[in-house]
N, CA, C and O atoms as CSV, one atom per row, in Angstrom:
chain,resi,resn,atom,element,x,y,z
A,1,MET,N,N,140.336,-81.846,124.175
A,1,MET,CA,C,141.665,-81.522,124.658
A,1,MET,C,C,141.532,-80.947,126.071
A,1,MET,O,O,140.730,-80.046,126.313
A,2,THR,N,N,142.304,-81.464,126.968
A,2,THR,CA,C,142.243,-80.967,128.340
A,2,THR,C,C,142.979,-79.644,128.450
A,2,THR,O,O,143.726,-79.259,127.550
A,3,ALA,N,N,142.761,-78.947,129.567
A,3,ALA,CA,C,143.406,-77.656,129.782
A,3,ALA,C,C,144.928,-77.788,129.798
A,3,ALA,O,O,145.629,-76.936,129.252
A,4,ILE,N,N,145.437,-78.842,130.416
A,4,ILE,CA,C,146.886,-79.028,130.481
A,4,ILE,C,C,147.452,-79.268,129.087
A,4,ILE,O,O,148.506,-78.733,128.744
A,5,MET,N,N,146.768,-80.058,128.293
A,5,MET,CA,C,147.241,-80.323,126.942
A,5,MET,C,C,147.216,-79.053,126.102
A,5,MET,O,O,148.132,-78.823,125.313
A,6,SER,N,N,146.184,-78.225,126.254
A,6,SER,CA,C,146.114,-77.009,125.456
A,6,SER,C,C,147.191,-76.020,125.877
A,6,SER,O,O,147.724,-75.299,125.034
A,7,LEU,N,N,147.521,-75.972,127.153
A,7,LEU,CA,C,148.600,-75.091,127.604
A,7,LEU,C,C,149.926,-75.542,127.019
A,7,LEU,O,O,150.728,-74.714,126.586
A,8,HIS,N,N,150.163,-76.844,127.002
A,8,HIS,CA,C,151.404,-77.361,126.433
A,8,HIS,C,C,151.466,-77.059,124.939
A,8,HIS,O,O,152.522,-76.687,124.427
A,9,HIS,N,N,150.368,-77.212,124.250
A,9,HIS,CA,C,150.321,-76.957,122.812
A,9,HIS,C,C,150.619,-75.487,122.526
A,9,HIS,O,O,151.376,-75.190,121.602
A,10,GLU,N,N,150.046,-74.564,123.291
A,10,GLU,CA,C,150.279,-73.137,123.093
A,10,GLU,C,C,151.714,-72.759,123.428
A,10,GLU,O,O,152.273,-71.850,122.814
A,11,ALA,N,N,152.308,-73.436,124.381
A,11,ALA,CA,C,153.661,-73.093,124.817
A,11,ALA,C,C,154.715,-73.491,123.790
A,11,ALA,O,O,155.843,-73.003,123.855
A,12,THR,N,N,154.382,-74.350,122.862
A,12,THR,CA,C,155.383,-74.815,121.903
A,12,THR,C,C,154.994,-74.517,120.465
A,12,THR,O,O,155.385,-75.260,119.565
A,13,THR,N,N,154.233,-73.450,120.219
A,13,THR,CA,C,153.778,-73.184,118.861
A,13,THR,C,C,154.689,-72.269,118.060
A,13,THR,O,O,154.412,-72.040,116.882
A,14,ASN,N,N,155.773,-71.729,118.637
A,14,ASN,CA,C,156.647,-70.897,117.824
A,14,ASN,C,C,157.463,-71.774,116.883
A,14,ASN,O,O,157.489,-72.995,117.041
A,15,SER,N,N,158.136,-71.157,115.897
A,15,SER,CA,C,158.766,-71.918,114.829
A,15,SER,C,C,160.072,-72.613,115.223
A,15,SER,O,O,160.567,-73.452,114.470
A,16,SER,N,N,160.629,-72.285,116.370
A,16,SER,CA,C,161.871,-72.942,116.789
A,16,SER,C,C,161.553,-74.097,117.732
A,16,SER,O,O,160.386,-74.417,117.959
A,17,ASN,N,N,162.578,-74.711,118.271
A,17,ASN,CA,C,162.395,-75.827,119.187
A,17,ASN,C,C,162.299,-75.377,120.641
A,17,ASN,O,O,162.403,-76.200,121.550
A,18,PHE,N,N,162.106,-74.100,120.866
A,18,PHE,CA,C,162.023,-73.560,122.217
A,18,PHE,C,C,160.587,-73.222,122.564
A,18,PHE,O,O,159.768,-72.953,121.685
A,19,THR,N,N,160.287,-73.240,123.863
A,19,THR,CA,C,158.953,-72.831,124.282
A,19,THR,C,C,158.844,-71.320,124.166
A,19,THR,O,O,159.849,-70.621,124.042
A,20,THR,N,N,157.625,-70.830,124.207
A,20,THR,CA,C,157.407,-69.394,124.136
A,20,THR,C,C,158.076,-68.695,125.308
A,20,THR,O,O,158.656,-67.623,125.138
A,21,GLY,N,N,158.007,-69.279,126.481
A,21,GLY,CA,C,158.651,-68.690,127.655
A,21,GLY,C,C,160.158,-68.604,127.500
A,21,GLY,O,O,160.768,-67.606,127.884
A,22,GLN,N,N,160.764,-69.643,126.939
A,22,GLN,CA,C,162.204,-69.620,126.709
A,22,GLN,C,C,162.573,-68.537,125.694
A,22,GLN,O,O,163.594,-67.866,125.836
A,23,SER,N,N,161.744,-68.377,124.684
A,23,SER,CA,C,162.009,-67.358,123.676
A,23,SER,C,C,161.904,-65.956,124.271
A,23,SER,O,O,162.720,-65.088,123.959
A,24,TRP,N,N,160.909,-65.730,125.121
A,24,TRP,CA,C,160.788,-64.420,125.769
A,24,TRP,C,C,161.982,-64.153,126.686
A,24,TRP,O,O,162.462,-63.023,126.761
A,25,GLY,N,N,162.459,-65.177,127.377
A,25,GLY,CA,C,163.646,-65.033,128.225
A,25,GLY,C,C,164.876,-64.690,127.404
A,25,GLY,O,O,165.676,-63.844,127.802
A,26,ALA,N,N,165.029,-65.343,126.260
A,26,ALA,CA,C,166.160,-65.059,125.378
A,26,ALA,C,C,166.070,-63.644,124.824
A,26,ALA,O,O,167.085,-62.962,124.683
A,27,LEU,N,N,164.859,-63.205,124.512
A,27,LEU,CA,C,164.668,-61.842,124.011
A,27,LEU,C,C,165.051,-60.814,125.069
A,27,LEU,O,O,165.700,-59.813,124.767
A,28,ARG,N,N,164.650,-61.067,126.297
A,28,ARG,CA,C,164.994,-60.168,127.404
A,28,ARG,C,C,166.507,-60.063,127.577
A,28,ARG,O,O,167.041,-58.971,127.768
A,29,LYS,N,N,167.196,-61.204,127.509
A,29,LYS,CA,C,168.655,-61.209,127.654
A,29,LYS,C,C,169.335,-60.524,126.470
A,29,LYS,O,O,170.349,-59.847,126.641
A,30,ALA,N,N,168.782,-60.698,125.279
A,30,ALA,CA,C,169.355,-60.048,124.104
A,30,ALA,C,C,169.240,-58.531,124.215
A,30,ALA,O,O,170.179,-57.810,123.876
A,31,TRP,N,N,168.088,-58.043,124.690
A,31,TRP,CA,C,167.932,-56.594,124.885
A,31,TRP,C,C,168.916,-56.091,125.938
A,31,TRP,O,O,169.479,-55.007,125.787
A,32,LYS,N,N,169.125,-56.856,126.990
A,32,LYS,CA,C,170.066,-56.450,128.030
A,32,LYS,C,C,171.481,-56.376,127.454
A,32,LYS,O,O,172.206,-55.417,127.718
A,33,GLY,N,N,171.873,-57.365,126.684
A,33,GLY,CA,C,173.181,-57.356,126.045
A,33,GLY,C,C,173.339,-56.181,125.096
A,33,GLY,O,O,174.401,-55.561,125.032
A,34,TYR,N,N,172.273,-55.876,124.357
A,34,TYR,CA,C,172.303,-54.735,123.435
A,34,TYR,C,C,172.524,-53.427,124.201
A,34,TYR,O,O,173.342,-52.598,123.803
A,35,ARG,N,N,171.788,-53.252,125.298
A,35,ARG,CA,C,171.937,-52.020,126.088
A,35,ARG,C,C,173.341,-51.888,126.663
A,35,ARG,O,O,173.901,-50.792,126.677
A,36,ILE,N,N,173.915,-52.983,127.134
A,36,ILE,CA,C,175.285,-52.954,127.668
A,36,ILE,C,C,176.266,-52.583,126.557
A,36,ILE,O,O,177.148,-51.749,126.763
A,37,ALA,N,N,176.121,-53.194,125.386
A,37,ALA,CA,C,177.007,-52.895,124.256
A,37,ALA,C,C,176.869,-51.430,123.837
A,37,ALA,O,O,177.851,-50.791,123.460
A,38,LYS,N,N,175.652,-50.909,123.906
A,38,LYS,CA,C,175.428,-49.509,123.530
A,38,LYS,C,C,176.137,-48.573,124.497
A,38,LYS,O,O,176.768,-47.605,124.071
A,39,VAL,N,N,176.042,-48.850,125.791
A,39,VAL,CA,C,176.721,-48.026,126.790
A,39,VAL,C,C,178.230,-48.072,126.577
A,39,VAL,O,O,178.916,-47.064,126.746
A,40,GLN,N,N,178.743,-49.233,126.209
A,40,GLN,CA,C,180.174,-49.403,125.992
A,40,GLN,C,C,180.637,-48.894,124.625
A,40,GLN,O,O,181.836,-48.831,124.353
A,41,GLY,N,N,179.683,-48.532,123.773
A,41,GLY,CA,C,180.023,-48.034,122.441
A,41,GLY,C,C,180.552,-49.097,121.507
A,41,GLY,O,O,181.322,-48.782,120.599
A,42,ASP,N,N,180.163,-50.352,121.700
A,42,ASP,CA,C,180.631,-51.476,120.895
A,42,ASP,C,C,179.632,-51.756,119.763
A,42,ASP,O,O,178.664,-52.495,119.941
A,43,ALA,N,N,179.885,-51.152,118.605
A,43,ALA,CA,C,178.952,-51.259,117.483
A,43,ALA,C,C,178.824,-52.692,116.972
A,43,ALA,O,O,177.735,-53.103,116.572
A,44,ALA,N,N,179.899,-53.449,116.976
A,44,ALA,CA,C,179.848,-54.832,116.487
A,44,ALA,C,C,178.921,-55.680,117.345
A,44,ALA,O,O,178.101,-56.436,116.821
A,45,ARG,N,N,179.048,-55.557,118.652
A,45,ARG,CA,C,178.163,-56.330,119.538
A,45,ARG,C,C,176.731,-55.825,119.465
A,45,ARG,O,O,175.790,-56.608,119.590
A,46,MET,N,N,176.556,-54.503,119.262
A,46,MET,CA,C,175.201,-53.968,119.099
A,46,MET,C,C,174.538,-54.586,117.873
A,46,MET,O,O,173.363,-54.952,117.927
A,47,ARG,N,N,175.276,-54.707,116.766
A,47,ARG,CA,C,174.727,-55.334,115.550
A,47,ARG,C,C,174.384,-56.809,115.805
A,47,ARG,O,O,173.348,-57.304,115.361
A,48,GLU,N,N,175.268,-57.493,116.525
A,48,GLU,CA,C,175.036,-58.907,116.840
A,48,GLU,C,C,173.745,-59.079,117.643
A,48,GLU,O,O,172.902,-59.911,117.306
A,49,TYR,N,N,173.599,-58.290,118.701
A,49,TYR,CA,C,172.396,-58.393,119.525
A,49,TYR,C,C,171.154,-57.918,118.769
A,49,TYR,O,O,170.071,-58.475,118.952
A,50,ALA,N,N,171.297,-56.906,117.932
A,50,ALA,CA,C,170.158,-56.432,117.146
A,50,ALA,C,C,169.643,-57.548,116.241
A,50,ALA,O,O,168.434,-57.732,116.103
A,51,GLY,N,N,170.555,-58.285,115.631
A,51,GLY,CA,C,170.151,-59.416,114.790
A,51,GLY,C,C,169.425,-60.483,115.581
A,51,GLY,O,O,168.421,-61.027,115.120
A,52,LYS,N,N,169.927,-60.787,116.774
A,52,LYS,CA,C,169.271,-61.783,117.631
A,52,LYS,C,C,167.889,-61.307,118.050
A,52,LYS,O,O,166.930,-62.079,118.043
A,53,ILE,N,N,167.790,-60.031,118.416
A,53,ILE,CA,C,166.504,-59.464,118.842
A,53,ILE,C,C,165.491,-59.594,117.723
A,53,ILE,O,O,164.372,-60.056,117.944
A,54,ARG,N,N,165.876,-59.188,116.522
A,54,ARG,CA,C,164.954,-59.240,115.381
A,54,ARG,C,C,164.543,-60.676,115.045
A,54,ARG,O,O,163.387,-60.925,114.704
A,55,LYS,N,N,165.480,-61.618,115.140
A,55,LYS,CA,C,165.173,-63.020,114.850
A,55,LYS,C,C,164.155,-63.571,115.856
A,55,LYS,O,O,163.170,-64.201,115.469
A,56,ILE,N,N,164.398,-63.330,117.131
A,56,ILE,CA,C,163.502,-63.851,118.164
A,56,ILE,C,C,162.130,-63.192,118.075
A,56,ILE,O,O,161.107,-63.860,118.227
A,57,GLN,N,N,162.106,-61.879,117.827
A,57,GLN,CA,C,160.824,-61.189,117.683
A,57,GLN,C,C,160.032,-61.764,116.517
A,57,GLN,O,O,158.817,-61.929,116.617
A,58,GLY,N,N,160.702,-62.068,115.424
A,58,GLY,CA,C,160.031,-62.675,114.276
A,58,GLY,C,C,159.462,-64.042,114.609
A,58,GLY,O,O,158.352,-64.378,114.197
A,59,GLU,N,N,160.233,-64.836,115.363
A,59,GLU,CA,C,159.753,-66.159,115.760
A,59,GLU,C,C,158.559,-66.072,116.699
A,59,GLU,O,O,157.663,-66.915,116.663
A,60,LEU,N,N,158.557,-65.035,117.545
A,60,LEU,CA,C,157.443,-64.865,118.485
A,60,LEU,C,C,156.218,-64.242,117.827
A,60,LEU,O,O,155.126,-64.272,118.396
A,61,GLY,N,N,156.387,-63.687,116.655
A,61,GLY,CA,C,155.266,-63.066,115.954
A,61,GLY,C,C,154.905,-61.698,116.505
A,61,GLY,O,O,153.757,-61.270,116.385
A,62,VAL,N,N,155.863,-61.003,117.107
A,62,VAL,CA,C,155.625,-59.644,117.595
A,62,VAL,C,C,156.294,-58.672,116.636
A,62,VAL,O,O,157.077,-59.083,115.779
A,63,SER,N,N,155.988,-57.373,116.775
A,63,SER,CA,C,156.593,-56.400,115.874
A,63,SER,C,C,158.113,-56.430,116.027
A,63,SER,O,O,158.644,-56.545,117.132
A,64,VAL,N,N,158.789,-56.324,114.895
A,64,VAL,CA,C,160.244,-56.441,114.849
A,64,VAL,C,C,160.849,-55.046,114.962
A,64,VAL,O,O,160.470,-54.133,114.228
A,65,ALA,N,N,161.790,-54.892,115.883
A,65,ALA,CA,C,162.440,-53.615,116.119
A,65,ALA,C,C,163.361,-53.255,114.961
A,65,ALA,O,O,163.921,-54.129,114.300
A,66,SER,N,N,163.509,-51.955,114.726
A,66,SER,CA,C,164.490,-51.497,113.743
A,66,SER,C,C,165.581,-50.733,114.485
A,66,SER,O,O,165.350,-50.148,115.543
A,67,PHE,N,N,166.741,-50.754,113.916
A,67,PHE,CA,C,167.903,-50.102,114.510
A,67,PHE,C,C,168.529,-49.214,113.438
A,67,PHE,O,O,169.564,-49.567,112.872
A,68,PRO,N,N,167.907,-48.051,113.149
A,68,PRO,CA,C,168.384,-47.213,112.044
A,68,PRO,C,C,169.807,-46.691,112.246
A,68,PRO,O,O,170.518,-46.482,111.264
A,69,HIS,N,N,170.233,-46.479,113.467
A,69,HIS,CA,C,171.590,-45.994,113.713
A,69,HIS,C,C,172.644,-47.058,113.398
A,69,HIS,O,O,173.830,-46.748,113.288
A,70,LEU,N,N,172.207,-48.316,113.254
A,70,LEU,CA,C,173.101,-49.402,112.866
A,70,LEU,C,C,172.893,-49.803,111.403
A,70,LEU,O,O,173.580,-50.686,110.890
A,71,GLY,N,N,171.944,-49.150,110.742
A,71,GLY,CA,C,171.620,-49.495,109.357
A,71,GLY,C,C,170.768,-50.741,109.234
A,71,GLY,O,O,170.748,-51.382,108.183
A,72,ILE,N,N,170.058,-51.094,110.310
A,72,ILE,CA,C,169.190,-52.279,110.317
A,72,ILE,C,C,167.749,-51.791,110.440
A,72,ILE,O,O,167.325,-51.311,111.492
A,73,ASN,N,N,167.010,-51.924,109.347
A,73,ASN,CA,C,165.614,-51.456,109.365
A,73,ASN,C,C,164.690,-52.577,109.227
A,73,ASN,O,O,163.475,-52.379,109.221
């Protein structure tokens, strides 16, 4: 396997149809949305973003955040 082929293989090994880079970008945006919702005191949007964050973290195989103040552990 050439270096280019191995890089492509590693970039698409998560469980969704997105590359690892796309998933990290989505995670970054989800955290940003969560922080904005928190500042605005919007609990519904905080729960929505918390769910997205946890889903993406699970797909990436990194530790999954808990949100005890929202009842999400």
